[in-house]
C-alpha positions in Angstrom: 0.0 -0.1 0.3 2.7 2.2 1.2 4.7 1.8 -2.1 1.9 2.4 -4.4 1.3 5.6 -3.2 5.1 6.3 -3.2 4.7 5.9 -6.9 1.6 8.0 -7.4 2.7 10.5 -5.6 5.9 10.5 -7.7 4.6 10.2 -10.9 2.1 13.6 -10.2 5.3 14.9 -8.8 7.2 14.2 -11.9 4.1 15.5 -14.9 3.9 18.6 -11.8 7.6 19.2 -13.0 7.2 18.4 -16.4 4.5 21.2 -16.6 6.6 23.5 -14.6 9.4 23.3 -17.0 6.8 23.2 -20.1 5.3 26.9 -18.6 9.3 28.8 -19.1 11.1 29.6 -22.3 11.2 25.6 -23.0 9.1 23.9 -25.7 7.1 20.8 -24.6 9.6 18.3 -25.7 12.0 19.8 -23.5 10.2 19.7 -20.7 9.7 16.2 -21.2 13.4 15.3 -21.9 14.6 16.9 -18.8 12.3 15.1 -17.2 12.8 11.4 -18.9 16.3 11.6 -18.5 15.6 13.0 -14.6 13.6 8.9 -14.3 16.7 6.9 -16.4 19.3 8.5 -14.3 17.0 8.0 -11.2 16.6 4.6 -12.4 20.1 4.0 -12.9 21.1 5.0 -9.3 18.5 2.8 -7.9 19.5 -0.5 -9.9 23.3 0.3 -8.7 22.3 1.1 -5.4 20.0 -2.9 -5.6 23.1 -4.5 -7.2 25.3 -3.5 -4.1 22.9 -4.6 -1.4 22.5 -8.2 -3.2 26.3 -8.2 -3.8 26.3 -7.6 0.6 24.0 -10.7 1.3 25.1 -14.3 1.9 24.2 -17.5 0.3 22.4 -19.6 3.1 24.5 -21.9 4.9 24.0 -26.1 3.9 23.8 -26.7 7.5 21.1 -24.1 8.6 19.0 -26.1 5.7 19.6 -29.8 7.0 18.6 -27.7 10.5 15.9 -26.3 9.2 14.9 -29.6 7.2 15.1 -31.6 10.5 12.3 -29.2 12.0 9.8 -29.3 9.7 10.0 -32.6 9.2 10.0 -32.7 13.2 6.9 -31.0 13.6 5.0 -32.7 11.0 5.7 -35.5 12.7 4.2 -33.8 15.8 1.3 -32.1 14.5 2.2 -28.6 15.4 
């Protein structure tokens, strides 16, 4: 819910920026080009940050997986 609200407000904000730029001496296509360039830059930055966060994560250890499987099987046998 919060993400969709954030996306909607971002889109409306960018539309407002484009409209504001269009009212200046720039033409409409120049205003939209500036906004589109900003979106591309924002996408590149967020993609890079996401990539770094994925690289920081660690692989699950096999010992943890085996222990969880044993606990799950035990819980199923006991009816928990």
